[in-house]
C-alpha positions as CSV (number, residue, x, y, z in Angstrom):
1,M,12.4,-15.5,19.6
2,S,9.7,-14.3,22.0
3,R,11.1,-10.4,21.0
4,K,10.3,-11.2,17.1
5,F,7.2,-13.0,18.1
6,A,5.8,-9.3,19.8
7,L,7.4,-7.2,17.0
8,Y,4.8,-9.2,14.7
9,A,2.3,-9.9,16.5
10,L,1.9,-6.0,16.8
11,A,3.0,-5.7,13.1
12,T,-0.1,-7.9,13.3
13,I,-2.4,-5.7,15.4
14,N,-1.5,-3.1,13.4
15,I,-2.6,-3.9,10.5
16,T,-6.1,-4.3,12.2
17,H,-6.4,-1.3,13.7
18,I,-4.7,0.7,10.3
19,I,-6.9,-1.0,8.2
20,D,-10.2,-0.1,10.5
21,S,-9.1,3.6,10.9
22,M,-8.6,3.6,7.4
23,L,-12.1,2.5,6.0
24,I,-13.6,5.1,5.9
25,M,-11.8,7.7,4.0
26,P,-12.1,5.6,0.8
27,M,-15.0,5.1,0.8
28,G,-16.0,9.1,2.0
29,D,-17.6,8.7,-1.5
30,I,-20.0,5.8,-0.4
31,F,-21.1,7.5,3.0
32,I,-22.0,10.8,1.4
33,R,-24.3,9.1,-0.7
34,T,-25.6,6.4,1.4
35,F,-25.9,9.0,4.4
36,D,-26.8,11.8,2.0
37,I,-24.2,14.2,3.3
38,N,-21.8,17.1,2.4
39,A,-18.1,17.2,2.6
40,S,-18.0,19.2,6.3
41,E,-20.1,16.1,7.7
42,Y,-18.4,13.3,6.1
43,S,-15.2,15.2,8.0
44,Y,-17.1,14.9,10.7
45,L,-17.1,10.7,10.4
46,V,-13.3,10.7,10.2
47,A,-12.2,13.2,12.7
48,S,-14.4,11.4,15.7
49,Y,-12.4,8.6,15.8
50,A,-9.5,10.4,16.4
51,L,-11.2,12.7,18.9
52,G,-12.4,9.5,21.0
53,A,-8.4,8.5,20.3
54,F,-7.5,12.2,21.6
55,L,-9.2,12.1,25.0
56,S,-8.6,7.8,25.4
57,S,-4.5,8.5,25.1
58,I,-5.0,11.4,27.7
59,I,-6.5,9.2,30.2
60,S,-3.7,6.6,28.8
61,F,-0.6,9.1,29.9
62,L,-1.8,8.4,33.7
63,Y,-2.2,4.6,33.6
64,L,-0.3,3.3,31.1
65,D,2.9,2.7,32.7
66,R,1.8,1.1,36.1
67,F,0.1,-2.3,34.1
68,D,2.3,-5.1,32.0
69,R,2.6,-4.4,28.7
70,K,0.1,-7.4,28.0
71,T,-2.0,-6.2,30.3
72,A,-3.2,-3.2,28.7
73,L,-2.8,-5.0,25.3
74,V,-5.4,-7.6,26.0
75,F,-7.5,-4.3,27.3
76,L,-7.2,-1.7,24.5
77,Y,-7.6,-4.5,21.6
78,S,-10.2,-6.3,22.9
79,G,-12.3,-2.7,23.1
80,F,-11.4,-1.8,19.2
81,V,-12.5,-5.2,17.9
82,L,-16.2,-4.7,19.7
83,G,-16.1,-1.1,18.8
84,T,-15.4,-2.7,14.8
85,L,-18.2,-4.9,14.9
86,L,-21.0,-2.6,16.4
87,C,-19.9,-0.6,13.7
88,G,-20.8,-2.9,10.9
89,F,-24.5,-2.6,12.1
90,A,-24.7,1.1,12.9
91,S,-28.8,1.8,11.3
92,D,-27.6,5.7,10.4
93,Y,-24.9,8.2,10.1
94,F,-25.3,9.7,14.2
95,M,-25.0,6.1,15.3
96,L,-21.4,5.4,13.1
97,L,-20.9,8.6,14.3
98,V,-20.6,7.3,18.5
99,L,-19.2,4.1,17.2
100,R,-16.2,5.6,15.4
101,F,-15.4,7.6,18.3
102,L,-16.4,4.9,20.7
103,T,-13.9,2.3,18.7
104,G,-11.0,5.7,18.3
105,G,-11.1,5.6,22.5
106,F,-10.0,2.6,22.6
107,G,-7.7,1.7,18.6
108,G,-6.3,5.3,18.7
109,V,-3.7,4.4,21.5
110,I,-3.2,1.1,20.6
111,G,-0.7,2.1,17.9
112,A,0.9,4.9,20.6
113,L,1.5,1.2,22.8
114,A,3.2,-0.3,20.2
115,F,5.3,1.9,19.7
116,V,6.0,1.3,23.5
117,I,6.7,-2.0,23.6
118,V,8.9,-2.2,20.8
119,S,11.1,1.0,21.9
120,D,11.1,-1.5,25.3
121,L,12.1,-4.3,23.3
122,Y,14.8,-2.6,21.4
123,L,17.8,-0.8,22.1
124,F,18.1,2.9,19.3
125,K,20.8,1.6,17.5
126,E,18.6,-1.3,16.1
127,R,15.3,-0.2,16.7
128,G,15.4,1.8,13.2
129,K,15.0,-2.2,11.1
130,A,12.1,-3.0,14.2
131,M,10.1,0.1,13.1
132,G,10.6,-0.9,9.7
133,V,8.7,-3.4,10.6
134,L,6.2,-2.1,13.0
135,I,5.2,0.7,10.2
136,G,5.6,-1.5,7.6
137,A,2.2,-3.2,8.6
138,F,0.6,0.1,7.0
139,S,1.9,-1.3,3.5
140,V,0.0,-4.8,4.4
141,A,-3.3,-3.3,5.1
142,S,-3.1,-0.7,2.1
143,A,-1.8,-3.5,-0.2
144,L,-4.6,-6.1,1.2
145,G,-7.1,-4.9,3.7
146,I,-8.1,-1.9,2.1
147,P,-8.2,-3.2,-1.2
148,F,-10.5,-6.2,-0.5
149,G,-12.3,-4.1,2.4
150,L,-13.2,-1.5,-0.5
151,Y,-14.1,-4.5,-2.9
152,L,-16.6,-6.1,-0.2
153,A,-18.1,-2.1,0.0
154,A,-18.8,-2.1,-3.2
155,A,-19.9,-5.5,-3.7
156,Y,-22.2,-5.8,-0.8
157,N,-22.6,-2.9,1.0
158,W,-20.4,-0.7,3.5
159,R,-21.3,-3.0,7.0
160,V,-19.4,-5.8,5.6
161,P,-15.9,-4.9,5.4
162,F,-16.2,-3.6,9.6
163,I,-17.9,-6.8,10.5
164,G,-15.3,-9.0,8.8
165,L,-12.6,-7.2,10.1
166,G,-14.1,-7.7,13.8
167,C,-14.3,-11.2,12.9
168,I,-10.5,-11.3,12.3
169,G,-9.8,-9.3,15.2
170,I,-11.4,-11.6,17.6
171,L,-8.7,-14.3,16.0
172,V,-5.7,-12.3,16.7
173,L,-7.1,-10.9,20.3
174,L,-7.2,-14.9,21.3
175,L,-3.5,-15.3,20.2
176,I,-2.1,-12.0,22.0
177,I,-3.6,-13.9,25.2
178,W,-2.4,-17.1,24.1
179,K,0.8,-16.6,23.2
180,F,2.0,-12.6,24.0
181,P,4.6,-12.3,26.2
182,S,4.2,-10.2,29.6
183,I,6.5,-7.1,29.5
184,R,6.7,-5.5,32.8
185,M,10.6,-4.2,32.6
186,H,9.2,-0.6,33.3
187,L,7.6,-1.5,36.1
188,N,11.5,-1.8,37.6
189,Y,12.0,2.1,37.1
190,R,8.5,2.8,38.3
191,P,8.1,1.9,42.2
192,G,5.1,2.3,44.2
193,T,2.3,4.1,42.2
194,P,3.6,7.6,40.7
195,S,1.4,10.6,41.2
196,F,-0.1,12.8,38.8
197,K,2.2,15.6,40.1
198,R,5.6,13.7,39.1
199,T,3.6,12.0,35.5
200,V,3.3,15.4,34.5
201,S,6.7,16.9,35.6
202,L,8.4,14.4,33.9
203,L,7.3,15.1,30.2
204,I,6.7,19.2,31.4
205,N,10.3,19.7,32.5
206,D,12.0,18.3,29.6
207,N,12.2,20.4,26.9
208,N,13.8,17.5,24.8
209,Q,10.4,15.0,25.2
210,L,8.8,18.7,24.6
211,N,10.3,19.1,21.2
212,A,9.3,15.6,20.4
213,L,5.8,15.2,21.6
214,L,5.5,18.6,18.7
215,L,7.4,17.5,16.1
216,G,4.7,14.2,16.5
217,F,1.8,16.8,16.4
218,V,2.9,19.0,13.4
219,L,3.9,16.0,11.3
220,V,1.0,14.2,11.0
221,L,-1.2,17.4,10.9
222,G,1.1,18.4,7.7
223,H,0.4,14.6,6.6
224,F,-3.1,13.7,7.2
225,I,-4.4,18.2,5.8
226,I,-4.6,16.1,2.3
227,I,-5.3,12.7,2.7
228,P,-9.2,12.6,3.9
229,F,-10.8,13.5,0.6
230,I,-7.7,12.0,-1.8
231,A,-10.1,8.6,-2.1
232,P,-13.1,11.4,-3.1
233,Y,-10.6,14.1,-5.6
234,M,-10.0,11.0,-7.6
235,I,-13.6,9.8,-8.0
236,R,-14.9,13.0,-9.2
237,N,-12.2,15.2,-10.4
238,V,-9.9,12.7,-11.6
239,G,-11.9,10.2,-13.5
240,F,-11.7,6.6,-10.9
241,T,-14.8,5.1,-9.9
242,Q,-15.0,3.2,-6.8
243,M,-13.3,-0.1,-7.2
244,D,-10.6,2.5,-8.9
245,V,-9.4,3.5,-5.7
246,T,-8.6,0.3,-4.4
247,K,-5.9,0.8,-6.8
248,I,-4.8,3.1,-4.9
249,F,-4.3,1.2,-2.1
250,L,-2.7,-1.6,-3.7
251,F,0.0,-0.2,-5.4
252,G,0.7,2.2,-2.9
253,G,0.9,-0.8,-0.2
254,I,2.9,-3.3,-2.3
255,S,5.6,-0.5,-2.9
256,M,5.7,0.0,1.3
257,V,6.5,-3.6,1.8
258,F,9.9,-2.7,0.3
259,S,10.5,0.8,1.1
260,A,9.7,0.8,4.9
261,P,12.2,-2.0,5.5
262,L,14.5,0.2,3.4
263,A,14.2,3.3,4.9
264,G,14.4,1.2,8.7
265,R,17.6,0.2,7.8
266,L,19.2,3.7,6.1
267,T,17.7,5.2,9.2
268,D,19.8,3.2,11.4
269,R,22.6,2.9,9.0
270,L,23.2,7.0,7.5
271,G,21.1,8.3,10.6
272,V,17.9,9.5,11.1
273,N,18.4,13.7,10.4
274,K,19.7,13.2,7.0
275,I,16.8,10.7,5.8
276,F,14.2,12.5,7.1
277,N,15.0,15.5,5.5
278,I,15.1,13.7,2.3
279,F,11.9,11.5,2.4
280,V,10.2,15.3,3.2
281,V,11.3,16.8,0.7
282,L,10.4,14.0,-2.2
283,S,6.4,13.6,-0.6
284,F,6.0,17.2,-1.8
285,I,6.8,16.3,-5.6
286,P,3.2,13.9,-5.1
287,T,1.9,16.2,-2.5
288,I,1.8,19.0,-4.8
289,A,1.3,16.6,-8.0
290,I,-2.3,15.4,-5.9
291,T,-3.8,18.5,-4.8
292,H,-3.9,20.3,-7.9
293,M,-4.8,17.3,-10.6
294,T,-7.6,17.4,-13.7
295,S,-9.1,14.4,-15.6
296,Q,-5.9,12.4,-15.9
297,P,-5.3,8.7,-17.2
298,I,-5.7,6.4,-13.9
299,W,-2.1,5.3,-14.6
300,V,-0.4,8.8,-14.5
301,A,-2.5,9.8,-11.1
302,L,-1.7,5.8,-9.4
303,I,2.4,6.6,-10.3
304,F,1.2,10.1,-8.0
305,T,-0.4,8.2,-4.8
306,T,1.9,5.2,-4.9
307,M,5.1,8.3,-4.5
308,L,2.5,9.8,-2.0
309,F,3.0,6.2,-0.2
310,I,6.6,6.1,-0.4
311,F,7.5,9.2,0.2
312,A,5.5,9.7,3.6
313,S,5.8,6.5,5.2
314,S,9.1,6.6,4.8
315,R,9.5,10.2,6.7
316,M,7.4,8.2,9.3
317,I,10.3,5.8,9.9
318,P,12.9,7.5,11.4
319,A,10.3,10.9,13.0
320,N,9.1,7.9,15.1
321,T,12.8,6.5,15.8
322,I,14.2,9.0,17.2
323,I,10.9,10.7,18.8
324,T,10.6,7.1,20.9
325,A,14.1,7.6,21.9
326,S,14.1,11.3,23.3
327,V,12.4,9.6,26.7
328,G,14.3,6.4,28.7
329,Q,11.9,4.0,29.7
330,E,10.9,5.5,32.8
331,N,7.8,7.5,31.3
332,R,8.0,6.1,28.0
333,G,4.2,5.2,28.3
334,S,2.9,7.8,29.5
335,F,5.3,9.8,26.7
336,M,3.8,7.4,23.5
337,S,-0.1,8.5,24.7
338,M,0.7,11.4,25.0
339,K,2.5,11.5,21.5
340,S,-0.6,9.0,20.1
341,A,-3.2,12.2,22.3
342,L,-1.4,15.3,20.4
343,Q,-0.9,13.3,16.7
344,Q,-5.0,12.0,16.9
345,L,-5.8,15.7,18.2
346,A,-4.3,16.7,14.6
347,I,-5.9,14.3,12.5
348,A,-9.3,15.7,13.8
349,L,-7.5,18.9,13.1
350,A,-6.3,17.7,9.8
351,S,-9.6,17.0,8.9
352,F,-12.1,20.2,10.3
353,I,-9.4,22.0,8.5
354,S,-9.5,19.9,4.9
355,G,-13.7,19.7,5.4
356,M,-13.5,23.7,5.8
357,V,-11.7,24.5,3.0
358,V,-12.8,22.1,0.0
359,F,-15.8,22.2,-1.5
360,I,-18.1,20.4,-3.4
361,N,-19.3,22.8,-6.2
362,A,-22.4,22.9,-8.6
363,Q,-20.4,20.5,-11.3
364,G,-20.1,18.1,-7.9
365,V,-16.2,18.2,-8.2
366,Y,-14.5,19.7,-5.5
367,E,-12.6,22.7,-5.5
368,R,-9.5,24.2,-3.5
369,Y,-7.6,21.0,-2.6
370,N,-4.7,22.5,-3.9
371,I,-5.1,25.0,-0.9
372,L,-4.4,22.1,1.5
373,G,-1.2,21.1,-0.6
374,Y,1.0,24.7,-0.2
375,V,-0.5,24.0,3.7
376,S,0.8,20.4,4.3
377,V,3.9,21.9,2.4
378,I,4.5,24.6,4.9
379,V,4.1,22.6,7.4
380,C,6.5,19.8,6.8
381,L,9.1,22.1,6.2
382,F,9.0,23.3,9.7
383,C,9.1,19.9,11.2
384,M,12.4,19.9,9.2
385,Y,13.2,22.8,11.4
386,L,12.5,21.1,14.4
387,I,13.8,17.6,14.4
388,T,17.3,19.4,14.8
389,K,16.3,20.0,18.4
390,L,16.1,16.4,19.8
391,R,18.3,14.4,21.3
392,V,18.6,10.5,22.1
393,A,17.7,9.9,26.3
394,K,19.4,8.1,28.7
395,G,18.2,4.4,28.8
396,N,18.8,3.6,25.0
C-alpha cells in the first residue's frame, strides 16, 4: 500500500512542478506584450528555469544518495513551492527571470528524484507501467492545470496562476510530510560517506551509464527545440487566440491520459527498443506539420498538436525505462541527478537555439520555425541509434 501511495503522491508532485515549468511557454505572447520583450528575451525566460535546474542537479549529483529519499523530497519541494509563490509577486522582467532561475534550482531536481524513487520501488519488469503513471502526470497537468492556469491569466493576469499553484503546493507538501514513506534501502549500498572521487568514478567508468546520459540529453534537445514557440506561433501565424491555446493542452492532456499507460504496458510487453522506435518515427509527422503550418482552421491545427502530445510523450516512456535501468541502486540517485542536469542543460540550449533561429518579422509573424522542425527530426533519429547501446544493469 505504501508503494502505491508513493507512486501516486509522486505523480501529484509531478503535476504541480510540470504545470509550473510549463506555464511560461503557453503564456509566451502575454509575457512578450506585458514586458515589451523580443523573441530572444522571451527564450531567456524559458531557459532561466532550466539553467537553475542544471546547476542544482550538478550539486545533487554529489549528495542525493546520502539522504533518505523522503528527506530530499521534502527539502526540494519546499523550495519549489516558495519559489513558485514568489514568481507571482515579481515586479518586472528581470525579477521574474531571477525567480524562475531559483525555482528551477529546486523544481528541476524533483523530476529526477521521482524517477529515482520509482526505480527503487519497482523492478525493471514492472517499471514501464509505473513510469506510465509518473509520466501520465504530464497529461493531467496539460489537460487540467495548464488550461485553467491560462484561463486565470487571460481572465485576470499572469500572476494568479503562480500564486494559486503555490498555495496548492503547500497542501501537497503537508501531505508528503505526514504520509510519504521513508525510503532508505539505497543507503545499504553506500557504507559511510562516499567520496567525490568514488561518486564520479562509478559514473565515468561505466560506458552504459554514459550512453544513457547521452540519450537523455539528446532526446530532450530534439523534443524541446520546437516547444517554446508552439503557443506564440499558433497565435501569430495560425490564427489562435490566447484562449484557443488552452485547447492545445486540454486535448493533448486528455489524449495522454489514455496513451501514456498504454505506452507503458506496450513497453513492458514488447520491449523498449521496438516501442521507442515506433513512437519516434510517428512523432515526426506532427513535428513537421506544426513547424510548417500557416493559417488553418483551429480544429486542423489541434489534430497535429494532439498527435505531438501523444507520440512525443509515448517515446519518453520506453526511453526513461531503459535509462533508469542502466544504473544499479548504489549510485542511482547521483546518476539521475546528472541525467536531470544534462536534460535541463538540453532544455536551456534548445531555448537559446530556438530564440536565435526564430524571429518576428515586420508583419508580426514568426519566421524560420520550420528549420527547428528539421533539426528536431535529425536529432531524434540519432536517438534511435543511441538506445541500441544501452543494457539493463544488475539490481534491476
